[in-house]
N, C-alpha and C positions, 0 to 999 in steps of 0.2 A: 426465673430462673429465666437465662438466656437459650436460643436452642444453638446446636452447634455442628459446624460444614468444616471440612474440607477445602484447601486453599492451596497455592502454591506462592512461598512469598520470603523476601530475603528482610533481613534485618541490618543488613549493611552493606557498604560500595563494592564490587569486586568480578572474578569470575567466574563463572558456573555453581561453586564449590559450596558459594554461597546461597543458593536454594532452600526454603527447606520447606517437604508441604507437610502441613500440620493442620490440626483444629487450632479455627478460627474460630467467633461468634457469628453466626449466620444473621442476618442484611433483614431487618424490621423495616414494612413497606409505610411510608408517608401517602398525605391523599395526592390523585393523579400517578401514579407507581404502580407497577407490578414488580412481583417476584416474579423469576427466568430458573429455570435450572435446568444449566449449558450442558449441552449433548454435545459441540464443537468448537472449542475456541482456537484463534487463530491465532497465532507466535508472529510477532513484527522484529522487524530493526531493534526499534521505538522500544521492546521490551527490552534487549540490552542495554540500551543508552540506559536505559530506566536505570539498571539493574548497577550498571558501570557509574552512575552520578551524574552523569551528563547532563538529566533533564531533574526540571523542575520538579521537586514531587511533596504532597501535602501527606498533613496529620503526621501522627507517628507510625515508627515500627510495631508488630513486620506487615513491609506495604505489602500491594496487591497488585503485582501490571498488570499489564494484557487492557485492552478496551474494543476487542471485537471477539462474540460470539453467538453460537446460532442452539434455537432449545425450543419448552415448550412453558407457560404463566403456566404456576401452581398456583401464583394468591395477585388477584387487581384489587386496586381502589381506584382505578380509572372506567368511564363509561364506557372506554368503547374499546376494551377486550375482556376476555375473557378465561379463566382456565382451563387450560388446552388447546388453546390460538399454541400455534407455530410461527412460532417470531427470531430476529436477530437484530444485531446492532453492532453499529461503526463506532460508536464515538462515547462510550461509555466504562470509565473506569473501575479495575476492579475485578476482571474478567477473569481472570486466573484460578477459578474456583466453581465449585459444585454449585451455588445459587450466585444471580447479581440481578441487584436492588436498582431496577430502570425507570425514567420519567416516562413517561407517556409520548410527551413528544419528540425521543432517542426512538422509540420502536419500529423495525420494518416488518411489516408482513412480509409471513412467506410463504410462496405459495406453491400448493401440495407438489408441482412439479421441482422445485427444487429443494434437494437434501439437504439438512441440517450440514454435511459437507461441506460443500456447494458455497452455499451460504457462505461459510467461515474462510472458508478459499474464498472467495473474493474479492468480498465486499470493500475491504478497506484500499488492498493495491485495484483494487475493479473498477470503482467507483474515483481512484485517485490520475487512474489512464485514462479516464471518460471528461474529468472536466477539461485536465491538459488538451486533448483532442481537440475538444469545446469552443473551449473557455478562455483557457490561455493562448488560446492562438487559434483557427479553427480553420481544422488540415481544409485541406484542398484536393480535387481531381490535379494529378500531375506535378506536384510539389514536390518538391524534394526535403524528405523528411532525416534528421540527424536524428536519434534515438541511444545517448551513450547508458549506457549499465544495461545495456537490451537483452540479455540474456537471465537479467530481475527479474521477478514478480514484476511488478511495473512495466519493466521496457520489454517483459514478454506480449502482457495486454497492449503496451502504446502503439507497438508494430500493428498488430491483428487491428487495431483500431483504423490507424491510418491506412491500411490496405483494404479493409472496408468502404473506405473512398475515395479508392481508388489514385493512394498517392505510392510516391516511390520511397523508398524506406532503406536506408543505409544501421547499422545497427554492430558499436562499439564494442564490446570486448578486452578485458585484459586477459583470458584464460584463453586458451587454445582446444582447449575440449573443450570450452560455453558455445565453439563458433557453431556445430551446427542444432544447440537452442536456440538460436537467433533464428536462424534459413526456417527449421519450424515452424517457428511465429510468423514466417510468412516475408520476413525480408526480402530485398532486393540482392542485398550483400551486408556477410557481416565483416566483421574488418578486427584485426588485433590494435588495441590501444597501444601502442606503440613509440620510438621517438619520430614514425613518418608515415602517423595516420592520417595527416593533415593532407602530406601530397597526395595520399592515394583516395583521399574525399577528390579531390579536384581530379582526379585521374575517374574518378567515376561521373563527379558534375560536367565537369567544363570548369574555366573557369569563375564562372557565374557563387559557385558555390552550391548551398542549402538554402531553402525560402526561408525555416525553421530547424533549430536546435532544440533540445530538451537535453538540460544539466541538472544531472542529482549527483555529478559527482565535487563538483564544487573548484577546486584548486584546476580544471581545465575551463575556467568558464570563458579566461581574455583569450584562452587556446580555439573555443566554439566562435566568439566575433569571430575569428579568423578565417573562418570558412565556409562561413553566413554568407549571404549576398545579399548589396548593398539597399537598402527598405528592409531584409529580414529579420528577424528575431530572435533574440535568445531567450528559453524560458527556462531558469533557473528554479528549481524544487528541491533541491537535496544537498549534503555536504561528507557524502559519504567518501570521501577523501583529502577534508579537510577545509576550513575555511580557504574563503578565492580569497584572490588579491583584489584591490582596491578595480573599479571598470574606471574609462576617464570620459566622462558625460561630452569633449571634448571630439574625443572618437565618434563618442554617439551621436555629434549633430553631426560635423564632417561625411558619415555614409549615410546618416539617416538609418541606421539600426534602432532595433525597442532592443530593450531588459526588459523583462517582463517577472515579477516573481511568484511564484503557484505554490498553493496549501490550499486540502482538503479542505481545511477549519473554514477556510472563508466563504468555500458554496456549501457548508452543511448548515445552517443557518436555521431551520424551522423543519414542521415535520412535516409537510408539504414539499420542499425538497430533498427529504430522503427519500422517499415514499415515490414521488416521480423516477428520481433519480435511477436508484435501487430498481422500481420498475423496468427505465430502460436496460443495464444493465440484466438482468433474466431475460427480456428477451431476446436479449443477444446470442446470451447462454441458451436459450432453449430453438434460437434460430439455427444455430449450429457456426454464429459470426464468429463470437469470440471460444476458442477450446479454453482447456482449464487443464493440465497435468496432474493425476491424482496424486491427493497430498498425500505426503509422511507424515507417518500418525504416530504419535506416543500417551501413553496414557499418562493423567495429569502429573502421576505421583512419579513420572521422572523426567520431571520437570529438565532437572541441572542437565540430563542423559539430550538436549532438546536442547537445550543452548548452544552446549556441542556441538551438536550435530547445525545449526542453525548460521554461527556464528563460526565454521571453519568451509564454510563458502560450496563447503561440496554440490548442493541441493539446487536441483531448477527446480525444483514445484512446492507448492506452498509448506509447511510445517504449520499441525494441528495436534490439539493435546486433545486427550478424549478421559472428560471423567470418568 
């Protein structure tokens, strides 16, 4: 007889009202896998996109969303991990549940100094900001860095990464009420994304423009090129505002500008990468080089409310689900 557990699920696409907290079969571990009892689960916009039907889903309903959580191993079929170990993960499906089956090479060990809530708050967004600042473009001292959606989770952390590298940061937001959030993240300038935002950027940087623009909005991509200097780079890593218009390769040639795509899964390719990148992130948190706001917490059974809250755009903190 299969054991059961509680999970946040959906069986049809739609708004927060399609989310259901119900009993489902508890996962059974195979070779080189562990079973984690979740203590804190990260809610992300990708979960909303999946609920709406915008992302591909495998399997049959009821679907369990979520990819990011932290907790304790309760069963282990892995020689490297034992029951009682504190661990987390950033890229394992079906995380919105009391228990999650995790392959050993996706496990991220947690130091005692990093809480479950901190890990579930920082991993996906922190690892994203980390590769953007180091791999997609290596931010250098005195670079002018422009960050779209700088009041969001990745945006706040990216601003902080840039400041640890002694760069000069301009943060963009659509909300007057979130300008202070960008300033609190260390940005030198916080500006509104309105019809005059490009003029404002040039007022700040002078006619050369910025060295690098991080664009997670999509529809602003060609505008981002306009404010980026010749030989500069635009890093495109999200489409929160919609699909971008096509980029003219002749423009890239004429201006010696570079377009780079960014996706976290291109970098989390092995156990060694996950562990080393996460260790660097945890070190920055412990040294106070990265500061994260206290998360907004909902019980896992309050999944609908959590989705409504995240989708409302009111929060500048991570939203966590607590089983």
